[in-house]
C-alpha positions as CSV (number, residue, x, y, z in Angstrom):
1,M,0.0,0.0,0.0
2,D,1.1,3.5,-0.6
3,T,-0.4,7.0,-1.0
4,T,-1.5,6.3,-4.6
5,D,-3.9,3.6,-3.4
6,T,-7.5,4.3,-2.6
7,A,-9.3,3.9,0.8
8,S,-12.6,2.4,-0.3
9,G,-15.2,5.2,-0.3
10,H,-12.8,7.8,1.0
11,G,-10.3,8.7,-1.7
12,L,-6.5,8.3,-1.6
13,F,-4.6,7.3,1.5
14,T,-2.6,10.3,2.7
15,D,-0.6,8.5,5.4
16,F,-0.4,5.3,7.4
17,G,-0.9,6.0,11.1
18,T,0.7,3.1,12.9
19,L,3.0,0.2,12.1
20,P,1.3,-2.6,10.1
21,S,0.7,-6.0,11.7
22,V,1.2,-9.3,9.8
23,S,-0.5,-12.7,10.2
24,G,0.8,-15.2,7.6
25,S,0.5,-13.5,4.2
26,N,-2.2,-11.0,5.4
27,V,-1.3,-7.4,6.5
28,A,-3.5,-5.2,8.7
29,F,-2.9,-1.5,8.9
30,V,-4.5,1.9,9.8
31,G,-4.7,4.0,6.7
32,V,-5.3,7.8,7.0
33,Y,-7.4,9.6,4.3
34,S,-8.8,13.1,4.1
35,G,-11.3,13.4,6.9
36,G,-10.5,10.2,8.8
37,R,-8.7,6.9,9.2
38,G,-9.6,3.3,8.8
39,L,-8.6,-0.2,9.7
40,Y,-7.8,-2.3,6.6
41,V,-6.6,-5.8,5.9
42,E,-4.8,-6.7,2.7
43,L,-5.4,-10.4,2.1
44,A,-2.7,-12.6,0.5
45,G,0.0,-9.9,0.7
46,A,1.0,-7.2,-1.8
47,G,-1.5,-7.0,-4.6
48,G,-4.1,-9.0,-2.8
49,S,-7.6,-8.0,-1.9
50,L,-8.0,-4.9,0.3
51,M,-10.8,-5.3,2.9
52,P,-12.0,-2.3,4.9
53,L,-12.9,-3.3,8.5
54,L,-13.7,-0.1,10.4
55,N,-13.5,3.6,9.8
56,T,-13.8,6.7,11.9
57,G,-17.5,7.8,11.8
58,D,-18.7,4.1,11.7
59,P,-21.2,3.0,14.3
60,L,-19.8,0.8,17.1
61,F,-21.4,-0.2,20.4
62,G,-24.1,2.4,20.2
63,S,-21.8,5.3,19.4
64,T,-19.4,6.2,16.5
65,V,-15.7,5.6,16.1
66,S,-13.6,8.7,16.6
67,N,-10.1,7.0,16.6
68,I,-8.6,3.7,15.7
69,T,-5.1,2.3,16.5
70,L,-3.4,-1.0,15.8
71,G,-0.3,-2.4,17.5
72,S,2.4,-4.1,15.4
73,T,1.5,-7.4,17.1
74,G,-2.3,-6.9,17.0
75,F,-2.9,-9.4,14.2
76,D,-2.2,-13.1,14.9
77,N,-3.7,-16.3,13.5
78,N,-6.3,-14.3,11.6
79,T,-7.6,-12.6,14.8
80,L,-7.2,-8.8,14.9
81,A,-7.1,-6.7,18.0
82,V,-7.7,-3.0,17.7
83,A,-7.9,-0.1,20.2
84,Y,-10.8,2.3,19.6
85,T,-12.1,5.5,21.0
86,L,-15.8,6.4,20.6
87,A,-17.5,9.8,20.2
88,D,-19.2,9.4,23.6
89,G,-15.8,9.1,25.3
90,R,-15.6,5.3,25.8
91,S,-12.6,3.5,24.7
92,G,-11.4,-0.1,24.6
93,I,-9.9,-3.0,22.7
94,A,-12.0,-5.1,20.3
95,T,-11.2,-8.3,18.5
96,T,-12.5,-9.7,15.2
97,S,-11.7,-12.7,13.0
98,V,-10.4,-12.0,9.5
99,P,-11.4,-14.6,6.9
100,E,-8.8,-16.5,5.0
101,P,-8.4,-15.3,1.4
102,A,-9.9,-18.7,0.1
103,S,-12.9,-18.1,2.4
104,V,-13.5,-14.7,0.9
105,G,-13.4,-16.2,-2.6
106,L,-15.9,-18.9,-1.6
107,L,-18.2,-16.3,-0.1
108,L,-18.1,-14.3,-3.3
109,V,-18.8,-17.4,-5.4
110,G,-21.7,-18.4,-3.1
111,A,-23.1,-14.9,-3.3
112,G,-22.9,-15.0,-7.2
113,I,-24.7,-18.3,-7.2
114,I,-27.5,-17.0,-5.0
115,L,-27.9,-13.8,-7.1
116,R,-28.1,-15.9,-10.3
117,R,-30.8,-18.1,-8.8
118,R,-32.8,-15.1,-7.7
119,R,-32.6,-13.6,-11.1
120,Q,-33.9,-16.8,-12.7
121,D,-36.9,-17.1,-10.4
């Protein structure tokens, strides 16, 4: 990733806020863009699929995200830990599972089959 890449729905990345964290061939990072920052995972290494996970302004736990940080060891065995601050002043650490690249492909194929079936009905 570099500043010529696009943060999905937010324009170009302008900076990368914290050190990336690696699990196998997947890389998690905080990308900064005009007006905010987001947590992203690049599946299958450089040139792989970029998956946005959480952005400032997103709803979380009944409030909205105002800040996101990631430690260099926050991504292990496809479990990602991220520190967050919410607009209502609460803060904490949340974890989520990141799907394997093969799983993402299977989900997309499954969604395509379902969509085709619905169109035929």
